[in-house]
C-alpha positions, 0 to 999 in steps of 0.5 A, spaced: 500 500 500 503 506 498 504 511 503 500 518 503 505 524 504 503 529 509 504 536 508 509 540 511 504 545 514 497 545 516 493 548 510 486 550 514 482 552 508 483 545 505 479 542 511 476 547 515 470 549 511 468 542 510 468 541 517 464 548 518 459 546 513 458 539 516 457 542 523 452 547 521 448 542 517 448 537 523 445 543 528 451 543 532 451 550 534 444 550 536 442 546 542 435 544 543 432 547 549 426 542 549 431 536 548 430 530 553 434 530 559 436 535 565 440 541 562 447 542 563 451 547 561 459 549 561 462 556 559 469 555 557 473 561 559 478 563 554 485 561 555 490 565 559 495 569 555 502 568 557 506 568 551 507 561 550 502 555 550 503 550 556 500 543 558 495 547 562 492 549 556 491 542 554 489 540 560 484 545 561 481 543 554 481 535 556 478 536 563 472 540 560 471 535 554 471 529 559 466 533 563 462 535 557 462 527 555 461 524 561 454 529 562 452 527 555 453 519 557 448 521 563 443 523 559 443 530 560 442 536 555 449 539 554 451 546 552 458 547 552 459 554 550 467 557 549 468 563 552 472 569 549 476 575 551 472 580 548 476 586 550 483 582 549 486 585 555 491 579 557 493 580 549 494 587 550 498 587 556 503 582 553 503 586 547 505 592 551 510 589 555 513 587 548 513 594 546 516 596 552 522 591 551 523 594 544 523 601 547 516 603 544 509 604 546 502 603 544 502 610 543 508 611 539 506 606 535 499 609 534 492 606 534 491 602 527 498 599 527 497 597 534 490 594 533 
């Protein structure tokens, strides 16, 4: 059997649109409040921005996934809602520290360049 060569880098456009369409057509993003089972919901906080990913990020995701799957196995009507940092305060703090280390600031950079 010939081996398929894997690409050196991930090309999101090659797969994500197909999966997005599959999830949308399955109703994955529209939970049914009338579905049987006791409601159970989890709002996932956004990851802390520390400048680099670490095992804690993976652990948090795995832990929440385990809890959600367990509750579904128990027959609960589960909604798992990812959270977002709408104001990006943590990201802004990291960027400001990097700019300061470079001898600059967000004010010196200007609004458009900073955003």
